[in-house]
N, C-alpha and C positions, 0 to 999 in steps of 0.2 A: 868511255864517256856513257856507254849503255848502263854499265854497271852503276855509275855515279848517279845517272838520271833515276834508276830504279831505287837506288838508296835514298836520294831527296824524294821521291814519290813516297816510300814506305816512311821516312821521317814526318813527312806532311801528314800522311794518314793517322800516324801515331798521335801527332800534336792535335789534329783535329778530334779524335778520339777522346784524348784527355779533356779537349775543350768542352765537347759535348758533355762528358762525364760531369766536369766540375759544373756545368750549368744545370744538370739534372739534379746534381747534389744541393745545389743552392735553391732550385725551384720548388724541390719536393717539400721542405718544410716551411715554406712561404705559401704553398697552395691553400691551406685551410683559410689563412689570414687574407689571401686574395680573393678566395670564394666569398668570405663573409663580407669583405669590403664592397665587393660587386653587388652582393644580395641587398645589404642593408643601408648602403651609402650611394654608390653610383646608380643602381636601379631605381631608387626613389626620386633621385635628380632627373634622371632621363624621363621617368614617369611625369614629374611635373612639369618638365619642359614640354612633353607632349600634350599634356591636358589643358597648359595654359594656352592653347590654340584652339581649343574646343569651348563649348558652352555647357560642359559637363555640370550636372546638379544632383542633389540628393534625391529630390523627387521630381515628379513630372516625366514628360516625355524624354526629356534631356538625360535623365538617370539611366535610362536603358539604352537610348540611341543618341548620344551626344553628336553635335555636328560641329563640322570644322569651321570657326569663324575667323581664321587669319589672325591679324594683327588688332582685332577688336577689343579684346581685353587689355591690351598694352595701350592703345589710345584712351579707353576709358580709364584705366588707372594712373596715368599720368596727368590726366586733366581733372582728377579727384582730389579735392584739397584735403581731404582725410589722408591720403597717402603722404603728404609732404609733412602732414602735422605728425603723423605717427613716426616718420623718419626723425624729425626733430626730436620727438620724445624719446625715442630710442637712443639717440645721440647723448642727449641730457642725462639720461638714465645709466648709461654706459660710462661715460666720462665721471659723472658723479659717483657712482657706487662702485666702479672697477677701476678706472686709470686714478682717480684721486682718493676714492675711499678704501678700498680693500688694499690697493697697492701701497700706499703711503702708511696707512695704519698698521700693515702687516710689517713694513720695514721698520717703522717706529718701535713696535712691540720687539721685533728681532734685536734692534739695537739696544733696547731697554734691558733685555734678558741677557745680552751677550756677557760673559766673564761672571755672571752670578752663580751663586750657588745652586747646586742641583735640586734642591726643595722648592726654590722660588721659580726656577724655570719649569718645573714639573706642575706647580700649581697654575702658573699662568697659562702654559701650556692645556692644561685640562680644560680650564675656564674658557678658552678661545675655541679649542677644537669641539667643545661639547655642542656648539651650535652647528658647526660644519657638517657632523656625522649625523644629525637629525635629518629623516627625509623631508624633501621641500615641501611638503603639504603639511606635515607637523610644524615645521619652522614658520611656515606662514600663519598657521593658525595661532601659535604662540605670539607672533609679533601683533596680529589683529587683538589679542586679549590684552595686549599692553597698551596699544595705541587707540582703540575705538573710544567712543564717546563716554562709555561708563568702564573704561578699562583700568588698569593698574595706574598708568602715568597720572590719569586725570585724578583719581583716587589718591594719590600722593600729593599733587597740586592741591586739592581741596584741603587735605589734612595740614596743609602748611599754610592756609588762608588764602589761595591763590584761587583763580577762577581756571576750571578746566576748559580744554578746548578740543573741538571735533578735528583731531590731527588728519584723519583719513578724507575729510571733507574740505577744511581750509588749507590743508597744506599736503596735498595727496602726493605730489612728487616727491617732497623731501621725506614723506613717510615709506614711500616705498625703497627710495634710496637708501635710508638709514637701515631698512630690514635688511636688504641685499647685502650693506656693508657687515651688519652684524653677522649673517649668515656665512658670507664667504672669505672673511679676512683670516682665517686660519691657514688657507692653503698658501697664500703670500707669506704669512709668518713662518711657516716650516719652510718654504723654499729659500727665504732669505736668512734664516737661521743656518741652513746648510751652507749657502754662500759665503757667510761671513765667517764661519770656521774654517773657511779655505783661504782667507786674506793671510799673507805672510806677516807675522807679527812683527818682524825685524823693520818692514816699511813703516809701519805706524809709530813704532818705537822712534825710528830715526826722524820721522816728521815731528814729533813730540819732542824730541832733543833739539830739533831747529827752532822750536817755539811755537809750532802750528797749534792752534786751539782745537777744540772738539769738533766744530763744524768744519774748520778748513781741513782737519785730517779725514773727516768724511768726505768731504766734495773733492778733494784733490788725490787722496789714497785710495779709500775704499771704494767709492763709486765707480772710478775707472776700471778697479779690478774686475768688480762683479757685474760691469754693465751689460754683458751678453745674459746674465741671469735675469737682470731686470727686464730686457726687452723679451725675452722668452716668457718670463712671468706675464707681463703686460699682455703678451699675445694670448696667452691661454685664459686669462681671467676675462679679457675682452669678447674673446669668442663666446666664452660661456655664458657671459651677462648680456650679450645680444639676443640671445634665444631664451631668456628667462620668461617663461609664462605664468607658472603654477601661483608663484609669490604674489605677482601683480595681480592675477586674476583673483585670488582669494581677499587680498586686502581692498582693491578698489575695483576690480573686474573693467579696469580701462577709464573709469570715471575720476571725478565727476565731470561731465561735460566733454568726455575724452581728454581730460588732462593728463591721463597715465595711460593712454591706448598706445602702445609701442607695437612695432611691426608685427610680432608674434601674436598680439591681441587681435589687431586689425585684420590678419590672415585667418584667425579662427573665427570672427564674427562673420567674415564674408563667406567661408566655405561652409561653417555649420550652423549659424545663426539664421543667415539669409539662404543657405542651401546653394550657394554659387561655387562649388567646388573649381570649376575652371578659373573663376577670377581670383580664388584665393590661392591657387596654385601660382597665379601669376605673381601676386604679391610674395609669395614664398621665394621666388626667384630674385627678387630685389634684396630680401633678407640675406640671401646667399651671396649676391655680388657685394654687399657692404661687408660681411664678414670676410669674403675674399679680398676684399681692398685693405681692411686692417691687418691680415694676415702678412699680405705683401710689404705694406710699410713696415711692419714690425721686422719681417724677415730682412728687409733691406737696411734695417737700421742695425741689425746684428753683425753686418759684414763679413769679410773673410778672416778667419783666425790668424791668417799667415801674414795679414798686413801689419799687424804690430808685434808678432812675435809672440802671441799669447795663445 
């Protein structure tokens, strides 16, 4: 029995040693990523949470010696009509340009170029991706040059005998939505092109033999196969669009009359235009919460891959 106990103890120590070795081997490659994640993501979030409970500012006494103000910033924020207007503008901009615009247009282009010859696919891909690879600032100025009162679009309308419109003033939300759709559709297109290439052809051919039309084949065959790709794409483009700042700031700066003032712009104005860092940090946490809510909803929609055997 003593020998058996010693053997069991030795086996347990050996297993424990193997477990610790495996853990070290797993943690070692992950250490740089974890360090960078903590430094550039978790750290700023924790700092914003702390600052939101202070009256920190860019100038004045609060810049060097901020005081703890408790929930004052939160009470002020939730009582501020500008917050609710910014939340609504953010939702409209995100749904219009990402959920509907980039997602649907990307899917349409991917379906349109499916099974086409290589030259056509390359030509369409270059045309769409060219806007995506531009720096956001450059893309924003290109859109501004196209949509402003003396821009390319109005010059074309005048040449056709039509009256020009100041799109950035009379339809500012539409202008920024279309601008973001133009710039970001390439990502969805590439994602869906890859997903459609994995759809089994025997399924679509069987549906076609059974008399299913193009739309029915897409809705009942293609879409169920790629639904997790759709949910993942929606999550990624939604989270990216919620934080869009440069494009809107260049085109409208949140105007006119705060018509396009989304949460990132409201946060910027509060923190850097009005020098209220603490209040701006409080707004940033609302933006973080909305992004987290969208992420949770999309993750829940993906579901467990084992549920349907895919």
